[in-house]
C-alpha positions as CSV (number, residue, x, y, z in Angstrom):
1,M,159.3,65.7,71.5
2,L,162.0,65.7,69.2
3,S,165.2,63.1,68.8
4,T,168.6,64.6,70.1
5,D,170.6,63.2,67.8
6,M,168.7,64.5,64.7
7,T,169.6,65.7,61.2
8,L,169.1,68.8,60.1
9,E,166.6,67.0,56.9
10,E,165.0,65.4,59.9
11,L,164.3,68.3,61.5
12,A,163.9,70.8,58.3
13,G,161.0,67.4,57.4
14,E,159.2,67.7,60.6
15,I,158.8,71.5,60.2
16,Q,157.6,70.9,56.6
17,K,155.4,68.8,58.2
18,K,153.7,71.0,60.5
19,R,153.6,73.7,58.6
20,G,154.5,73.6,54.9
21,S,157.5,74.5,52.2
22,A,157.6,77.7,52.5
23,A,156.8,78.9,56.6
24,R,159.9,76.1,57.0
25,A,162.0,78.5,53.8
26,D,160.6,81.4,56.2
27,Y,162.3,79.5,59.1
28,F,165.1,78.6,58.1
29,Q,165.4,82.1,56.3
30,S,166.0,84.1,59.5
31,V,167.7,81.2,61.3
32,F,170.5,82.3,58.3
33,E,169.8,85.5,59.1
34,N,170.9,85.7,62.8
35,M,173.6,83.7,62.2
36,C,174.9,85.8,59.4
37,K,174.3,89.0,61.6
38,Q,176.5,86.8,65.0
39,G,178.9,85.7,62.4
40,L,179.6,89.7,61.7
41,T,179.4,91.0,64.7
42,T,181.9,88.7,66.4
43,N,183.5,88.2,62.6
44,D,184.3,84.2,63.1
45,P,182.4,80.6,62.1
46,V,179.2,80.0,63.9
47,T,177.0,77.3,64.3
48,V,173.6,76.5,65.2
49,Q,172.0,73.8,67.2
50,F,167.9,73.7,67.6
51,G,166.1,72.7,71.1
52,V,164.1,69.6,70.5
53,T,161.2,69.6,73.5
54,G,158.8,70.4,71.5
55,D,157.3,69.3,68.4
56,G,160.0,70.8,65.6
57,Y,157.1,73.4,64.5
58,A,159.3,76.2,64.9
59,P,161.9,74.9,67.8
60,N,164.1,77.1,69.7
61,Y,167.6,77.7,68.6
62,R,171.0,78.7,69.7
63,I,174.1,80.6,67.9
64,F,177.5,79.6,68.6
65,S,180.7,81.6,67.5
66,S,183.9,80.7,68.1
67,G,184.9,84.1,69.6
68,S,182.8,83.3,72.5
69,E,182.1,80.4,74.8
70,T,178.2,81.5,75.6
71,P,176.1,81.0,72.3
72,R,173.3,83.6,71.7
73,M,170.0,81.9,72.2
74,F,167.0,83.0,70.1
75,W,163.2,81.9,70.5
76,G,162.1,79.8,67.0
77,T,158.6,81.6,66.8
78,Y,159.7,85.0,66.1
79,H,163.5,84.8,66.4
80,G,164.1,87.5,68.4
81,A,167.0,86.8,71.2
82,C,166.4,85.1,74.2
83,D,169.4,84.9,76.5
84,E,168.2,87.0,79.2
85,D,165.1,84.2,79.6
86,F,167.5,81.4,79.8
87,P,170.5,82.2,82.1
88,Q,171.7,78.5,82.9
89,G,171.4,77.6,79.4
90,W,170.4,74.7,77.8
91,K,170.8,71.4,79.0
92,P,172.8,68.7,76.8
93,D,169.6,66.9,76.6
94,R,167.1,69.8,74.9
95,V,169.4,70.0,71.8
96,T,170.2,68.4,68.9
97,A,173.4,66.8,69.8
98,G,174.9,68.2,66.2
99,R,175.3,71.2,65.3
100,F,175.1,72.7,62.1
101,A,176.7,75.4,60.2
102,L,176.4,78.2,58.1
103,L,175.7,76.3,54.8
104,D,173.8,73.5,56.5
105,V,171.3,76.2,57.5
106,N,171.7,77.7,53.9
107,K,170.1,74.6,51.9
108,F,166.4,74.6,53.6
109,R,165.8,78.8,52.6
110,K,163.8,77.7,49.7
111,A,160.5,76.5,49.2
């Protein structure tokens, strides 16, 4: 299990350690694209939190927009929405304590 207080840099390092730099870049590219789509849909700034219950291979994540009370949830392995699989949301001890902005995620899209 990953730490809830890990930084985005630490998470990126875990993914790179397990899958390599190209896979890390692909993972964050898909997160970035989903964040952009959500931002276009809501026309609001977006942030992302990552799940910590796995081992850092491809963490699930949820995207928040300031115009919505309910975050959109996504599988980390194929980046499809999984809102219906988690109708009660995620418990606070199962996600990163911090939320990360689009520009933060952008830093890790390159191999």
